[in-house]
LUMDREN-707126 format. One record per residue: residue in one letter; x, y, z of N, C-alpha, C in turn. Coordinates in Angstrom, 3 decimals. Layout:
REM residues N
  code        nu        nv        nw       cau       cav       caw        cu        cv        cw
     a         X         Y         Z         X         Y         Z         X         Y         Z
...
END
This chain:
REM residues 259
  code        nu        nv        nw       cau       cav       caw        cu        cv        cw
     x    -1.000    74.995   -27.829    -1.552    75.617   -29.027    -0.607    76.707   -29.512
     x    -0.515    76.830   -30.821     0.377    77.818   -31.411    -0.443    78.961   -31.985
     x    -0.085    80.166   -31.651    -0.752    81.331   -32.214     0.259    82.175   -32.945
     x    -0.250    83.220   -33.642     0.635    84.059   -34.446     1.771    84.650   -33.622
     x     1.471    85.051   -32.396     2.479    85.741   -31.602     3.611    84.823   -31.172
     x     3.410    83.495   -31.313     4.439    82.572   -30.893     5.457    82.285   -31.995
     x     5.221    82.814   -33.173     6.166    82.744   -34.280     6.673    81.319   -34.559
     x     5.797    80.414   -34.967     6.258    79.080   -35.322     7.118    79.128   -36.562
     x     7.881    78.061   -36.784     8.789    78.059   -37.927     8.005    78.182   -39.220
     x     8.551    78.921   -40.185     7.866    79.166   -41.441     7.575    77.872   -42.196
     x     8.458    76.903   -42.093     8.306    75.683   -42.874     7.125    74.843   -42.422
     x     6.688    75.017   -41.162     5.643    74.168   -40.611     4.383    74.933   -40.257
     x     4.458    76.238   -40.151     3.317    77.043   -39.707     2.239    77.119   -40.778
     x     0.980    77.077   -40.305    -0.140    77.111   -41.236    -1.354    77.693   -40.522
     x    -2.041    78.615   -41.169    -3.272    79.146   -40.591    -4.308    78.021   -40.483
     x    -5.066    78.057   -39.394    -5.996    76.979   -39.102    -7.037    76.799   -40.208
     x    -7.615    77.892   -40.692    -8.651    77.764   -41.725    -8.078    77.202   -43.018
     x    -6.816    77.509   -43.295    -6.166    76.982   -44.493    -5.927    75.480   -44.340
     x    -5.533    75.056   -43.151    -5.322    73.635   -42.899    -6.628    72.854   -43.062
     x    -7.722    73.397   -42.519    -9.009    72.721   -42.650    -9.438    72.616   -44.111
     x    -9.158    73.655   -44.875    -9.488    73.616   -46.297    -8.678    72.537   -47.010
     x    -7.405    72.398   -46.625    -6.570    71.362   -47.216    -7.067    69.957   -46.862
     x    -7.804    69.864   -45.779    -8.371    68.574   -45.377    -9.694    68.283   -46.080
     x   -10.078    69.169   -46.982   -11.276    68.928   -47.771   -12.576    69.315   -47.103
     x   -12.523    70.212   -46.104   -13.732    70.606   -45.382   -14.438    71.791   -46.019
     x   -13.943    72.253   -47.158   -14.581    73.358   -47.849   -13.596    74.442   -48.208
     x   -14.114    75.526   -48.746   -13.271    76.666   -49.078   -12.726    77.293   -47.800
     x   -11.755    78.168   -47.943   -11.200    78.821   -46.753   -12.262    79.631   -46.017
     x   -13.132    80.276   -46.781   -14.202    81.052   -46.142   -15.156    80.128   -45.394
     x   -15.479    78.981   -45.996   -16.358    78.016   -45.324   -15.708    77.489   -44.050
     x   -14.387    77.306   -44.094   -13.677    76.815   -42.910   -13.608    77.875   -41.814
     x   -13.544    79.133   -42.199   -13.620    80.199   -41.200   -14.956    80.147   -40.466
     x   -16.024    79.816   -41.197   -17.344    79.700   -40.581   -17.385    78.517   -39.613
     x   -16.750    77.398   -39.998   -16.690    76.227   -39.116   -16.004    76.588   -37.795
     x   -14.919    77.373   -37.899   -14.205    77.814   -36.693   -15.101    78.713   -35.839
     x   -15.759    79.675   -36.488   -16.605    80.617   -35.752   -17.762    79.917   -35.050
     x   -18.207    78.781   -35.586   -19.313    78.040   -34.983   -18.882    77.216   -33.769
     x   -17.571    77.244   -33.433   -17.084    76.551   -32.256   -16.930    75.058   -32.433
     x   -16.780    74.609   -33.666   -16.702    73.172   -33.948   -15.265    72.660   -33.964
     x   -14.287    73.558   -33.754   -12.879    73.186   -33.895   -12.147    73.344   -32.564
     x   -11.278    72.391   -32.268   -10.395    72.523   -31.106    -8.971    72.221   -31.538
     x    -8.019    72.832   -30.845    -6.595    72.591   -31.077    -5.964    72.219   -29.752
     x    -5.411    71.014   -29.686    -4.800    70.504   -28.459    -5.770    70.560   -27.273
     x    -7.051    70.288   -27.563    -8.066    70.245   -26.514    -8.693    71.572   -26.177
     x    -8.235    72.650   -26.801    -8.773    73.984   -26.517    -9.739    74.401   -27.628
     x   -10.978    74.745   -27.322   -11.915    75.215   -28.346   -11.403    76.508   -28.986
     x   -11.551    76.602   -30.290   -11.097    77.773   -31.041   -12.292    78.378   -31.763
     x   -12.519    79.653   -31.542   -13.589    80.354   -32.264   -13.077    81.595   -32.987
     x   -11.896    82.081   -32.628   -11.368    83.274   -33.260   -10.587    82.904   -34.524
     x   -10.530    83.856   -35.431    -9.798    83.657   -36.675    -8.329    84.053   -36.501
     x    -7.498    83.570   -37.406    -6.098    83.983   -37.419    -5.167    83.105   -36.622
     x    -5.669    82.019   -36.022    -4.806    81.121   -35.253    -3.899    80.351   -36.203
     x    -2.647    80.227   -35.839    -1.669    79.496   -36.633    -1.273    78.216   -35.903
     x    -1.223    77.119   -36.625    -0.889    75.823   -36.034     0.334    75.225   -36.726
     x     0.836    74.161   -36.123     1.871    73.333   -36.742     1.289    71.927   -36.865
     x     0.866    71.533   -38.063     0.192    70.240   -38.237     0.996    69.035   -37.747
     x     2.329    69.139   -37.770     3.143    68.009   -37.329     3.136    67.845   -35.803
     x     2.699    68.875   -35.073     2.752    68.847   -33.613     1.390    69.009   -32.957
     x     0.524    69.842   -33.547    -0.745    70.175   -32.919    -1.845    69.203   -33.335
     x    -2.736    68.903   -32.406    -3.862    67.999   -32.658    -5.103    68.852   -32.927
     x    -5.606    68.771   -34.139    -6.776    69.539   -34.550    -7.965    68.587   -34.671
     x    -9.080    68.948   -34.031   -10.299    68.156   -34.120   -11.437    69.023   -34.636
     x   -12.255    68.438   -35.487   -13.468    69.095   -35.974   -14.638    68.193   -35.636
     x   -15.547    68.698   -34.824   -16.669    67.892   -34.340   -16.179    66.611   -33.673
     x   -15.039    66.726   -32.975   -14.492    65.599   -32.232   -13.689    64.616   -33.060
     x   -13.537    64.866   -34.338   -12.786    63.966   -35.211   -11.584    64.685   -35.811
     x   -10.534    63.912   -36.053    -9.302    64.488   -36.576    -9.301    64.432   -38.109
     x    -9.356    65.575   -38.782    -9.343    65.570   -40.248    -7.942    65.278   -40.774
     x    -7.882    64.755   -41.979    -6.605    64.445   -42.610    -6.485    65.239   -43.913
     x    -5.314    65.834   -44.142    -5.120    66.576   -45.396    -5.343    65.674   -46.610
     x    -6.006    66.221   -47.619    -6.240    65.474   -48.853    -4.949    65.351   -49.656
     x    -4.859    64.262   -50.388    -3.745    64.125   -51.332    -3.902    65.171   -52.423
     x    -2.812    65.838   -52.747    -2.852    66.841   -53.799    -3.069    66.158   -55.152
     x    -4.034    66.660   -55.899    -4.385    66.093   -57.199    -4.230    67.172   -58.265
     x    -3.665    66.781   -59.402    -3.464    67.705   -60.510    -3.884    66.983   -61.793
     x    -4.959    67.470   -62.408    -5.473    66.860   -63.629    -5.422    67.852   -64.783
     x    -5.059    67.342   -65.935    -5.090    68.121   -67.175    -6.322    67.676   -67.958
     x    -7.199    68.614   -68.272    -8.464    68.310   -68.947    -8.540    69.112   -70.234
     x    -8.943    68.447   -71.317    -9.154    69.123   -72.591   -10.643    69.424   -72.695
     x   -11.018    70.621   -72.311   -12.436    70.994   -72.220   -13.067    71.175   -73.594
     x   -14.178    70.483   -73.861   -14.907    70.741   -75.107   -15.724    72.027   -74.996
     x   -16.241    72.471   -76.111   -17.186    73.583   -76.098   -18.477    73.133   -75.427
     x   -19.254    74.099   -74.980   -20.543    73.853   -74.337   -20.391    73.095   -73.019
     x   -19.255    73.281   -72.354   -19.007    72.705   -71.037   -18.620    73.845   -70.099
     x   -19.206    73.882   -68.912   -18.976    74.972   -67.967   -17.827    74.664   -67.020
     x   -17.105    75.708   -66.623   -16.004    75.584   -65.655   -16.530    75.817   -64.246
     x   -17.485    75.029   -63.856   -18.048    75.087   -62.517   -18.377    73.674   -62.083
     x   -18.398    73.450   -60.785   -18.649    72.088   -60.287   -20.094    71.660   -60.513
     x   -21.025    72.586   -60.345   -22.437    72.277   -60.514   -23.130    73.412   -61.234
     x   -24.167    73.064   -61.993   -24.938    74.094   -62.693   -26.413    73.910   -62.366
     x   -27.073    74.942   -61.814   -28.494    74.818   -61.452   -29.383    74.473   -62.639
     x   -28.940    74.825   -63.862   -29.747    74.565   -65.048   -29.475    73.189   -65.655
     x   -28.593    72.424   -65.022   -28.350    71.072   -65.495   -27.465    70.961   -66.713
     x   -26.747    72.038   -67.049   -25.845    71.971   -68.200   -24.570    71.209   -67.832
     x   -23.859    70.729   -68.840   -22.653    69.943   -68.587   -21.564    70.809   -67.976
     x   -20.842    70.231   -67.013   -19.698    70.896   -66.408   -18.491    69.963   -66.507
     x   -17.311    70.491   -66.176   -16.108    69.663   -66.240   -16.223    68.453   -65.323
     x   -16.973    68.595   -64.219   -17.101    67.503   -63.255   -17.802    66.288   -63.855
     x   -18.605    66.498   -64.901   -19.290    65.380   -65.544   -18.329    64.434   -66.251
     x   -17.111    64.880   -66.493   -16.135    64.074   -67.218   -15.181    63.336   -66.279
     x   -15.293    63.593   -64.970   -14.344    63.041   -64.004   -14.963    61.892   -63.226
     x   -14.132    61.012   -62.628   -14.666    59.944   -61.796   -15.394    60.491   -60.573
     x   -16.431    59.816   -60.146   -17.228    60.250   -58.988   -16.618    59.660   -57.713
     x   -15.495    60.263   -57.280   -14.801    59.733   -56.097   -14.965    60.619   -54.870
     x   -15.802    61.650   -54.984   -16.072    62.499   -53.833   -15.050    63.590   -53.588
     x   -13.973    63.626   -54.354   -12.945    64.648   -54.150   -13.289    65.894   -54.961
     x   -13.147    67.031   -54.305   -13.506    68.291   -54.948   -12.280    68.900   -55.619
     x   -12.407    69.162   -56.898   -11.341    69.802   -57.658   -11.873    71.118   -58.217
     x   -10.956    72.054   -58.397   -11.341    73.373   -58.871   -10.507    73.745   -60.095
     x   -11.114    74.451   -61.050   -10.360    74.846   -62.247    -9.383    75.980   -61.934
     x    -8.222    75.916   -62.548    -7.224    76.982   -62.432    -7.467    77.949   -63.589
     x    -8.080    79.078   -63.292    -8.514    79.955   -64.365    -9.758    79.376   -65.005
     x   -10.389    80.144   -65.841   -11.629    79.682   -66.446   -11.588    79.809   -67.963
     x   -12.351    78.958   -68.601   -12.647    79.082   -70.026   -14.162    79.238   -70.136
     x   -14.623    80.196   -70.932   -16.067    80.377   -71.027   -16.708    79.203   -71.760
     x   -18.004    79.165   -71.732   -18.753    78.013   -72.241   -18.407    77.692   -73.696
     x   -18.182    78.708   -74.504   -17.938    78.496   -75.928   -16.467    78.304   -76.275
     x   -15.599    78.284   -75.259   -14.176    78.072   -75.491   -13.799    76.639   -75.143
     x   -12.672    76.201   -75.641   -12.233    74.829   -75.407   -10.750    74.810   -75.070
     x   -10.261    73.634   -74.720    -8.827    73.469   -74.543    -8.390    73.212   -73.124
     x    -7.148    73.582   -72.838    -6.463    73.202   -71.606    -7.112    73.810   -70.376
     x    -7.461    72.928   -69.443    -7.987    73.349   -68.153    -7.299    72.506   -67.083
     x    -6.595    73.171   -66.174    -5.945    72.481   -65.061    -6.913    72.419   -63.897
     x    -7.086    71.216   -63.338    -7.989    70.987   -62.211    -7.172    70.498   -61.028
     x    -7.384    71.102   -59.856    -6.571    70.738   -58.700    -7.285    71.091   -57.402
     x    -6.800    70.531   -56.300    -7.233    70.956   -54.966    -6.098    71.686   -54.245
     x    -5.066    72.063   -54.990    -3.923    72.799   -54.450    -4.176    74.291   -54.646
     x    -4.810    74.903   -53.651    -5.199    76.297   -53.776    -4.032    77.254   -53.883
     x    -2.933    76.965   -53.189    -1.772    77.852   -53.223    -1.175    77.923   -54.624
     x    -0.997    76.766   -55.256    -0.453    76.752   -56.608    -1.426    77.394   -57.587
     x    -2.723    77.129   -57.414    -3.728    77.709   -58.300    -3.674    79.234   -58.272
     x    -3.519    79.802   -57.083    -3.450    81.257   -56.957    -2.250    81.813   -57.709
     x    -1.105    81.168   -57.551     0.103    81.656   -58.212     0.003    81.532   -59.740
     x    -0.663    80.503   -60.202    -0.782    80.305   -61.645    -1.737    81.306   -62.285
     x    -2.705    81.796   -61.529    -3.708    82.694   -62.102    -3.451    84.165   -61.835
     x    -2.719    84.485   -60.764    -2.533    85.896   -60.434    -1.551    86.540   -61.411
     x    -1.961    87.663   -62.052    -1.088    88.297   -63.051     0.249    88.798   -62.511
     x     0.368    88.943   -61.189     1.646    89.386   -60.618     2.759    88.385   -60.894
     x     2.401    87.110   -61.101     3.413    86.089   -61.337     3.713    85.896   -62.814
     x     2.916    86.504   -63.690     3.228    86.531   -65.113     3.260    85.183   -65.805
     x     2.398    84.236   -65.392     2.364    82.938   -66.047     1.677    83.084   -67.404
     x     2.363    82.667   -68.457     1.826    82.851   -69.795     0.754    81.811   -70.113
     x    -0.253    82.266   -70.861    -1.321    81.405   -71.343    -1.388    81.567   -72.856
     x    -1.411    80.452   -73.570    -1.388    80.483   -75.027    -2.715    79.991   -75.583
     x    -3.244    80.731   -76.551    -4.526    80.409   -77.165    -4.368    80.344   -78.683
     x    -5.098    79.434   -79.301    -5.276    79.462   -80.746    -6.635    80.088   -81.010
     x    -6.642    81.116   -81.849    -7.850    81.900   -82.058    -8.163    81.983   -83.545
     x    -9.337    81.483   -83.917    -9.821    81.592   -85.285   -10.766    82.782   -85.349
     x   -10.561    83.681   -86.308   -11.328    84.916   -86.353   -11.945    85.151   -87.732
     x   -12.923    86.024   -87.760   -13.506    86.505   -89.008   -13.651    88.026   -88.886
     x   -13.019    88.782   -89.762   -12.096    88.306   -90.797   -10.771    87.850   -90.179
     x    -9.904    87.287   -91.025    -8.572    86.906   -90.564    -7.815    88.152   -90.105
     x    -7.010    87.996   -89.060    -6.251    89.140   -88.539    -5.162    89.547   -89.523
     x    -5.037    90.844   -89.713    -3.982    91.400   -90.559    -2.763    91.744   -89.717
     x    -1.705    92.148   -90.370    -0.509    92.577   -89.649    -0.828    93.774   -88.763
     x    -1.730    94.648   -89.244    -2.122    95.814   -88.444    -2.892    95.381   -87.201
     x    -3.785    94.410   -87.364    -4.510    93.882   -86.205    -3.538    93.351   -85.153
     x    -2.569    92.571   -85.610    -1.612    91.961   -84.673    -0.798    93.036   -83.967
     x    -0.411    94.066   -84.692     0.362    95.161   -84.089    -0.451    95.871   -83.011
     x    -1.740    96.062   -83.259    -2.597    96.729   -82.279    -2.775    95.877   -81.024
     x    -2.899    94.576   -81.202    -3.034    93.691   -80.043    -1.769    93.699   -79.190
     x    -0.618    93.795   -79.839     0.647    93.844   -79.110     0.838    95.182   -78.399
     x     0.345    96.247   -79.025     0.473    97.580   -78.428    -0.502    97.770   -77.273
     x    -1.633    97.053   -77.329    -2.644    97.179   -76.291    -3.892    97.864   -76.802
     x    -5.065    97.365   -76.388    -6.338    97.939   -76.801    -7.162    98.262   -75.561
     x    -8.116    99.172   -75.728    -9.013    99.549   -74.634   -10.309    98.768   -74.750
     x   -10.762    98.211   -73.622   -12.032    97.496   -73.601   -12.643    97.605   -72.221
     x   -13.834    98.169   -72.158   -14.581    98.295   -70.903   -13.739    98.960   -69.816
     x   -12.996    99.981   -70.207   -12.195   100.735   -69.251   -10.892   100.083   -68.853
     x   -10.519    98.981   -69.493    -9.272    98.280   -69.176    -8.341    98.307   -70.380
     x    -7.051    98.318   -70.093    -6.031    98.219   -71.131    -5.610    96.764   -71.234
     x    -5.870    96.137   -72.370    -5.585    94.728   -72.580    -4.494    94.586   -73.635
     x    -3.508    93.767   -73.329    -2.326    93.679   -74.188    -1.861    92.238   -74.312
     x    -1.477    91.848   -75.539    -0.923    90.518   -75.786     0.590    90.556   -75.662
     x     1.174    89.449   -75.224     2.632    89.323   -75.170     3.178    88.950   -76.538
     x     2.477    88.033   -77.212     2.853    87.621   -78.557     1.584    87.370   -79.366
     x     1.660    87.634   -80.661     0.593    87.275   -81.603     1.276    86.696   -82.828
     x     1.048    85.392   -83.068     1.763    84.700   -84.151     0.764    84.074   -85.114
     x     0.884    84.344   -86.418     0.036    83.637   -87.376     0.370    82.154   -87.404
     x    -0.645    81.322   -87.593    -0.450    79.880   -87.662    -0.244    79.487   -89.123
     x     0.863    78.827   -89.455     1.129    78.446   -90.848    -0.017    77.621   -91.435
     x    -0.346    77.899   -92.686    -1.368    77.167   -93.441    -2.771    77.328   -92.864
     x    -2.963    78.306   -91.988    -4.300    78.577   -91.447    -4.453    80.088   -91.299
     x    -4.737    80.788   -92.393    -4.747    82.262   -92.372    -5.752    82.858   -91.406
     x    -6.809    82.098   -91.065    -7.819    82.627   -90.149    -7.458    82.388   -88.695
     x    -6.285    81.762   -88.424    -5.914    81.371   -87.063    -4.612    82.037   -86.635
     x    -4.590    82.488   -85.378    -3.392    83.058   -84.778    -3.201    82.490   -83.382
     x    -1.943    82.422   -82.940    -1.645    82.099   -81.548    -1.463    83.400   -80.787
     x    -2.199    83.540   -79.700    -2.125    84.738   -78.873    -1.662    84.332   -77.478
     x    -0.636    85.008   -76.976    -0.068    84.706   -75.662    -0.355    85.879   -74.724
     x    -0.898    85.563   -73.549    -1.216    86.569   -72.537    -0.473    86.272   -71.249
     x    -0.302    87.297   -70.433     0.233    87.115   -69.084    -0.824    87.407   -68.031
     x    -2.001    87.844   -68.477    -3.117    88.073   -67.570    -4.259    87.171   -67.996
     x    -5.315    87.155   -67.227    -6.461    86.322   -67.547    -7.746    87.012   -67.164
     x    -7.970    88.198   -67.683    -9.186    88.925   -67.343   -10.393    88.317   -68.066
     x   -11.563    88.619   -67.558   -12.785    87.995   -68.058   -12.959    88.233   -69.553
     x   -13.116    87.134   -70.298   -13.326    87.179   -71.756   -12.260    88.011   -72.465
     x   -11.032    87.979   -71.947   -10.010    88.892   -72.449    -9.728    88.724   -73.927
     x    -9.525    87.493   -74.391    -9.195    87.296   -75.810   -10.336    87.782   -76.693
     x   -11.546    87.415   -76.359   -12.700    87.825   -77.173   -12.842    89.351   -77.194
     x   -12.635    89.980   -76.058   -12.749    91.445   -76.000   -11.652    92.114   -76.824
     x   -10.457    91.550   -76.800    -9.358    92.127   -77.573    -9.622    92.015   -79.076
     x   -10.138    90.851   -79.487   -10.432    90.664   -80.906   -11.536    91.614   -81.352
     x   -12.559    91.771   -80.521   -13.632    92.710   -80.857   -13.115    94.141   -80.935
     x   -12.149    94.480   -80.092   -11.617    95.846   -80.068   -10.888    96.218   -81.353
     x   -10.392    95.221   -82.087    -9.704    95.524   -83.361   -10.624    95.296   -84.553
     x   -11.916    95.065   -84.303   -12.884    94.996   -85.387   -13.108    93.624   -85.985
     x   -12.798    92.572   -85.256   -13.043    91.210   -85.737   -13.866    90.458   -84.697
     x   -14.199    89.213   -84.977   -14.924    88.393   -84.008   -14.281    87.016   -83.930
     x   -14.424    86.389   -82.779   -13.853    85.066   -82.553   -14.814    84.005   -83.083
     x   -14.303    83.132   -83.930   -15.071    82.001   -84.448   -14.835    80.766   -83.580
     x   -13.603    80.590   -83.151   -13.235    79.451   -82.309   -12.077    79.873   -81.422
     x   -12.090    79.409   -80.175   -11.047    79.788   -79.212   -10.622    78.547   -78.433
     x    -9.318    78.278   -78.449    -8.789    77.080   -77.802    -7.520    77.427   -77.034
     x    -7.497    77.117   -75.718    -6.274    77.319   -74.934    -5.392    76.082   -75.108
     x    -4.152    76.318   -75.461    -3.238    75.202   -75.751    -2.114    75.064   -74.741
     x    -1.867    76.104   -73.914    -0.765    76.015   -72.956    -1.028    76.909   -71.762
     x    -0.555    76.457   -70.610    -0.558    77.237   -69.372     0.843    77.130   -68.801
     x     1.640    78.209   -68.910     3.039    78.128   -68.507     3.717    77.013   -69.279
     x     4.412    76.092   -68.591     5.112    75.004   -69.261     4.214    73.833   -69.636
     x     2.930    73.904   -69.264     2.004    72.790   -69.460     1.288    72.932   -70.802
     x     1.279    71.863   -71.609     0.612    71.888   -72.908    -0.368    70.721   -73.026
     x    -1.290    70.827   -73.976    -2.281    69.782   -74.184    -1.672    68.506   -74.747
     x    -0.661    68.661   -75.592    -0.091    67.485   -76.236    -1.134    66.793   -77.103
     x    -1.260    65.468   -76.948    -2.196    64.695   -77.759    -3.492    64.368   -77.031
     x    -3.748    65.040   -75.945    -4.972    64.782   -75.181    -6.192    65.197   -76.008
     x    -7.133    64.296   -76.178    -8.300    64.554   -77.002    -9.371    65.322   -76.236
     x   -10.275    65.967   -76.973   -11.372    66.695   -76.358   -12.167    65.778   -75.431
     x   -12.448    66.285   -74.230   -13.225    65.530   -73.273   -12.425    64.550   -72.448
     x   -11.131    64.403   -72.748   -10.286    63.489   -71.994    -9.497    64.240   -70.927
     x    -9.051    63.505   -69.905    -8.222    64.064   -68.843    -7.156    63.044   -68.470
     x    -6.125    63.551   -67.824    -5.061    62.690   -67.298    -4.421    63.387   -66.104
     x    -3.768    62.600   -65.248    -3.023    63.179   -64.131    -1.698    63.729   -64.625
     x    -1.273    64.822   -64.019     0.049    65.354   -64.340     1.117    64.432   -63.773
     x     2.259    64.402   -64.446     3.399    63.669   -63.918     4.072    64.500   -62.828
     x     4.918    63.864   -62.044     5.663    64.599   -61.020     6.522    65.679   -61.641
     x     7.098    65.386   -62.804     7.937    66.384   -63.477     7.109    67.590   -63.899
     x     5.894    67.363   -64.370     5.037    68.479   -64.788     4.641    69.340   -63.597
     x     4.315    68.709   -62.475     3.982    69.477   -61.269     5.197    70.286   -60.820
     x     6.378    69.669   -60.886     7.605    70.377   -60.497     7.846    71.579   -61.403
     x     7.559    71.437   -62.702     7.738    72.554   -63.629     6.776    73.694   -63.310
     x     5.542    73.346   -62.946     4.584    74.385   -62.581     5.028    75.128   -61.318
     x     5.515    74.366   -60.341     5.994    75.000   -59.111     7.209    75.882   -59.398
     x     8.081    75.400   -60.268     9.256    76.196   -60.622     8.856    77.486   -61.324
     x     7.842    77.392   -62.187     7.385    78.575   -62.916     6.792    79.625   -61.992
     x     6.256    79.197   -60.837     5.637    80.147   -59.909     6.518    80.441   -58.697
     x     7.762    79.959   -58.740     8.636    80.148   -57.580     9.303    81.515   -57.562
     x     9.360    82.183   -58.724     9.977    83.503   -58.774     9.133    84.508   -58.005
     x     9.779    85.503   -57.426     9.063    86.528   -56.684     8.201    87.330   -57.640
     x     6.962    87.671   -57.227     6.088    88.447   -58.091     6.604    89.854   -58.290
     x     6.144    90.488   -59.343     6.529    91.860   -59.661     5.921    92.808   -58.639
     x     6.722    93.465   -57.805     6.159    94.342   -56.762     5.488    95.559   -57.312
     x     5.768    95.898   -58.589     5.166    97.095   -59.186     3.742    96.835   -59.644
     x     3.346    95.552   -59.732     2.015    95.238   -60.231     0.974    95.533   -59.171
     x    -0.070    96.263   -59.553    -1.137    96.607   -58.615    -2.502    96.300   -59.220
     x    -2.519    95.417   -60.215    -3.773    95.077   -60.866    -4.600    94.106   -60.063
     x    -5.716    93.709   -60.658    -6.632    92.799   -59.980    -6.218    91.362   -60.228
     x    -6.707    90.504   -59.385    -6.492    89.089   -59.584    -7.207    88.629   -60.842
     x    -6.537    87.726   -61.630    -7.158    87.244   -62.849    -8.392    86.439   -62.543
END
């Protein structure tokens, strides 16, 4: 059995609860509970403590006497319609993104969220590591939105959004604000963070309201011609671009909250 003190190679080392999560046994917290319940063994030794590090290529991990297998990484691009929730299940029976996907038993999670009244690009995956890097503001992954407002944003409004506005004790700032040609009520707004209802709060802070909100890009990933309610798998090149976008070291000066 390999533990932290044995310093396994970085390329192969993996925390036990993270490995179990990759095998589709639940969230990392749920997998920590599975370990604490004494249901896991490594190389024949029962494991109940947290923090154990394994090498999946060498160590034999059993859960309830069976050997779990890591799930295939899945990456789906979904064009979320309005009135659809970014949650797997809703106690009130409202539509969720899962209602649009095949019922194959695989659990996928949204990368970032769009509120019920927003639409557009939603990345769905079981790759938790990539999801974290794409959503954490320390990595500065840009998100692009098309925003229709009433009244239409003026040059002064756009300048204020670029300079930063105060909302609920937070300083919210856009990276870019671009008017959309031939659509005076619409602007493209680019953010590097993803705080709760950030675009709507920013628009309200400058004295306007959002009529329609659509996310069109996440880093190098765009909706393209994908229609509302449709989904498709990412290509290998698209996954590689996402990994490349998150491969840079995060800004060490950033001390904000996770998006």
